[in-house]
C-alpha positions in Angstrom: 0.1 0.0 0.1 1.1 3.4 -0.8 1.2 6.0 1.7 -0.2 9.5 0.5 0.1 12.8 2.3 -2.1 15.6 1.9 -1.7 19.5 2.3 -4.4 22.2 2.1 -2.6 24.9 0.0 -4.2 28.6 -0.6 -4.9 28.8 -4.2 -3.1 32.1 -4.2 0.2 30.0 -3.5 -0.8 26.8 -5.6 1.0 28.3 -8.7 4.3 28.8 -6.7 4.2 25.3 -4.8 3.7 23.5 -8.6 6.5 25.8 -9.8 8.4 24.6 -6.9 7.6 20.9 -7.4 8.3 20.9 -10.8 11.8 22.4 -10.3 13.3 20.3 -7.5 11.1 17.2 -8.1 10.1 17.0 -11.5 10.0 13.2 -11.6 7.5 12.7 -8.6 5.4 9.4 -8.1 1.8 9.5 -9.5 -0.1 6.9 -10.5 0.5 5.5 -14.3 -3.0 6.8 -15.8 -2.6 10.4 -14.8 -1.5 12.2 -17.6 -0.9 15.5 -16.4 2.1 16.6 -13.9 -0.4 18.6 -12.1 -2.3 16.2 -10.9 0.1 14.2 -9.4 0.3 17.2 -6.7 -3.1 18.8 -6.7 -6.6 18.3 -6.0 -8.8 21.0 -5.8 -10.8 21.0 -2.5 -13.4 22.5 -4.3 -14.8 19.5 -5.6 -15.1 18.0 -2.2 -18.1 19.4 -1.5 -20.6 17.5 0.4 -17.4 15.2 1.7 -16.6 16.7 5.0 -20.1 16.0 6.4 -19.6 12.2 5.9 -16.9 9.5 5.9 -14.8 8.1 3.1 -14.3 4.5 3.2 -10.7 2.8 2.2 -9.8 -0.6 2.0 -12.2 -3.2 3.2 -14.7 -0.3 5.0 -13.7 -1.5 8.2 -14.4 1.0 11.0 -10.5 1.2 11.3 -10.3 2.2 7.8 -12.5 4.9 7.4 -11.1 8.2 7.0 -13.4 11.4 8.1 -12.7 14.6 6.6 -13.1 17.4 9.4 -13.6 21.2 8.8 -11.7 21.8 11.9 -8.8 20.7 10.4 -8.6 23.3 7.7 -9.4 26.2 10.0 -7.1 28.9 10.4 -4.4 27.9 12.6 -1.3 29.7 14.0 1.2 30.1 11.6 4.4 27.6 12.1 6.5 28.6 9.6 10.2 29.7 10.0 12.4 31.6 7.6 16.0 30.0 7.8 19.5 31.8 6.6 21.3 29.7 3.5 23.9 29.2 6.4 21.2 26.9 8.0 20.0 25.3 5.3 23.6 24.7 4.5 24.3 23.3 7.6 21.7 21.3 7.5 22.8 19.9 4.0 26.4 19.3 5.6 24.8 17.2 8.7 22.5 14.9 5.6 26.2 14.6 4.0 27.6 13.3 6.9 25.0 11.0 7.7 25.1 9.7 4.2 28.9 9.0 4.5 28.5 7.2 7.3 26.0 4.7 5.8 27.4 4.7 2.7 28.7 0.9 1.9 30.7 -1.4 -0.9 26.8 -2.1 -2.1 25.9 1.8 -3.1 29.4 2.2 -5.0 28.2 1.8 -8.9 30.5 -0.7 -11.5 31.6 1.5 -14.0 30.8 -0.1 -18.0 33.5 1.3 -19.8 36.8 2.3 -19.4 38.4 5.8 -17.8 41.1 8.0 -17.5 39.6 10.2 -15.0 37.9 8.9 -12.7 39.4 7.3 -9.4 37.6 5.0 -6.5 37.9 7.8 -4.1 36.0 10.1 -6.8 33.1 7.5 -6.9 32.6 7.6 -3.0 32.9 11.6 -2.8 29.5 11.6 -6.0 27.7 8.8 -4.7 27.3 11.0 -1.6 26.5 13.9 -3.7 23.6 12.5 -6.0 19.7 12.6 -5.9 18.8 10.0 -3.2 17.3 8.7 -6.2 20.2 8.2 -8.2 22.4 7.3 -5.8 21.6 3.5 -5.4 20.7 1.1 -7.7 22.8 2.6 -10.9 25.8 1.4 -12.7 27.5 4.2 -14.7 27.7 3.7 -18.6 30.3 5.3 -20.7 28.5 7.6 -23.6 31.6 9.8 -24.9 34.7 10.0 -23.9 37.7 12.1 -25.9 40.1 9.2 -25.7 37.8 7.2 -27.7 35.7 9.6 -29.7 37.9 12.3 -30.2 37.6 15.9 -29.3 34.6 17.8 -31.0 31.2 19.1 -29.4 29.3 17.5 -32.5 30.3 14.1 -31.3 29.6 14.5 -28.1 25.8 15.5 -29.2 25.6 12.7 -31.3 26.7 10.1 -28.9 24.4 11.6 -26.6 21.2 11.5 -29.1 20.7 7.8 -27.9 20.3 9.0 -24.2 16.8 9.9 -23.2 16.2 13.5 -22.7 15.4 13.6 -19.0 18.1 11.1 -18.2 20.8 12.6 -16.0 24.4 12.1 -16.6 27.7 13.3 -15.1 30.6 15.2 -16.8 33.9 14.4 -15.9 37.3 16.6 -17.1 40.8 16.9 -16.3 42.5 19.5 -17.3 46.5 19.6 -18.4 47.2 20.6 -14.8 45.7 17.2 -13.6 42.9 18.7 -11.8 39.0 16.9 -12.1 36.1 18.7 -12.1 32.5 18.3 -14.0 28.9 18.3 -13.1 25.9 16.4 -12.2 23.3 17.2 -15.0 19.5 17.0 -14.6 19.1 15.9 -18.5 21.6 14.8 -21.1 23.7 17.2 -23.1 22.3 18.5 -26.2 21.7 21.6 -28.3 19.4 24.0 -27.2 17.6 27.1 -28.3 17.9 28.5 -24.6 18.9 27.3 -21.2 17.0 24.0 -20.2 17.7 21.5 -16.9 16.2 21.2 -13.2 17.5 22.6 -9.8 19.0 18.8 -9.4 22.3 20.1 -11.6 25.2 20.8 -9.8 28.9 21.6 -10.2 31.8 19.7 -8.4 35.3 19.5 -8.1 38.0 17.5 -6.9 40.6 20.5 -6.8 42.1 20.9 -4.4 39.8 18.7 -2.4 36.6 17.6 -3.3 33.4 20.3 -3.1 30.0 20.3 -4.3 28.1 23.5 -5.6 24.2 23.1 -6.1 22.2 25.4 -7.3 21.5 28.4 -5.3 18.0 29.5 -6.5 18.6 32.7 -8.0 18.0 32.2 -11.4 17.5 28.7 -13.8 20.3 29.6 -16.3 21.4 25.2 -15.9 22.7 24.0 -19.4 22.7 25.8 -23.0 24.1 23.6 -26.0 25.1 25.2 -29.1 27.1 24.5 -32.0 30.3 26.5 -30.6 29.9 26.1 -26.9 28.2 24.0 -24.5 27.3 26.2 -20.8 26.5 25.1 -17.1 25.2 27.8 -14.6 25.3 31.6 -16.0 24.4 35.4 -14.2 25.9 38.7 -15.4 27.8 37.4 -18.9 29.6 34.5 -16.7 29.6 30.9 -16.9 30.0 28.3 -13.9 31.8 25.8 -16.4 32.0 26.0 -20.4 33.6 24.3 -23.3 34.2 25.3 -26.6 33.1 23.7 -29.8 36.5 21.7 -29.8 36.0 20.4 -26.3 40.4 21.5 -25.8 39.6 24.7 -24.3 37.0 25.7 -21.7 36.7 28.5 -18.8 34.9 28.6 -15.4 33.9 31.4 -13.2 31.7 32.2 -10.3 28.1 32.5 -11.1 24.8 33.3 -9.5 23.7 29.6 -10.7 25.6 27.8 -8.5 27.6 30.2 -6.2 30.4 28.3 -7.3 34.1 28.7 -6.9 36.5 28.6 -10.2 36.9 24.8 -10.6 39.9 24.6 -11.4 43.9 26.3 -11.1 42.4 29.2 -13.1 39.5 30.3 -15.1 40.8 29.6 -18.9 41.7 25.9 -18.9 42.9 23.1 -21.6 40.9 19.7 -21.5 43.4 17.0 -21.4 40.6 14.4 -21.2 36.6 14.6 -20.9 34.1 11.8 -20.3 30.5 11.6 -20.2 28.5 8.9 -18.1 25.1 7.7 -17.8 22.7 6.0 -15.1 21.8 2.5 -16.2 19.7 0.2 -14.1 21.8 -2.2 -12.1 19.4 -5.1 -12.1 19.3 -4.3 -16.0 23.4 -5.6 -16.4 
C-alpha cells in the first residue's frame, strides 16, 4: 500500500508550490494513468463538496479504515513557518552529507561500464554521497562519450548523447592539463538547445584541491545551454560556471549566480586533457 500525504494550500499559493515541485522533483511519483504532471501534486478541494459531512471508506470499509474530513482541520491556525538563513540550510545539508557518509557501503558503489582515464575510486564515493537520493543507489554508470575514445569534438558528443533519453541525468568529468578534475551532475542529457534547460538537481563539483559540491542556489534557472560552438553550465552576469568550446579542447570556469561556485580548477581558462560523460543504467539490467 502506497502512502499519501495531503496538504491544504491556498489557491493564491498553488502556482508557486507547483513550480517549486516541478523544479526540484519533476519525476515525482504518481499513478501511471495520470497524464497531467499537475495531477500528481494537486487536487482541488472545491470538488470535495459534501465529503466533509460524511466519511470516505478505504480498504475493506472497516471502522478502522474510514477516513473523516473535518472542517476544523482546515481552519486558520497559528502560523508555524520559520525563515531560515542560507547558513542554516547549508548546515543542514552538511549534516545530511555526514549521515550519508556514515551509511555508505560497498553495495552503493556503482560499477563502471566502460574504460575511464579520469575516475578514481575515491571520486566515486564523493560523487555518490552528493547525488540525488533516487540516483545514488541501484544504478551503474555507463560511458557515453570520452575524448580518448571518440575524439575532441562537441558535435561528436552531441551525436553520442542522441541515444540517451532527454530526461536522463548524466555525469560530466573533466581533467585539465594541470591534472585537476572537476565537472557536473546534469539533470538532463547534453544536447543542443535554443535556450537554457534542466532542473535544480543540477550541480557543479570539483576535486581541486579537494572535493566540493556547488548546488543550485535558486537565484536563476540557467542550468544548461548547448550550441554548435559551446556548451555551458550555470550562468549569470555574462559569466558561466563551466563553459566548453566547440572543439572540446578548451574551457572556462567563473563564479556564477546559478551555483555561487568557485572557479573549478587552477585558473579560469583551462585546456582539456580528458573529458568523459557517463549515464545511469539500472543495475538490475546489467
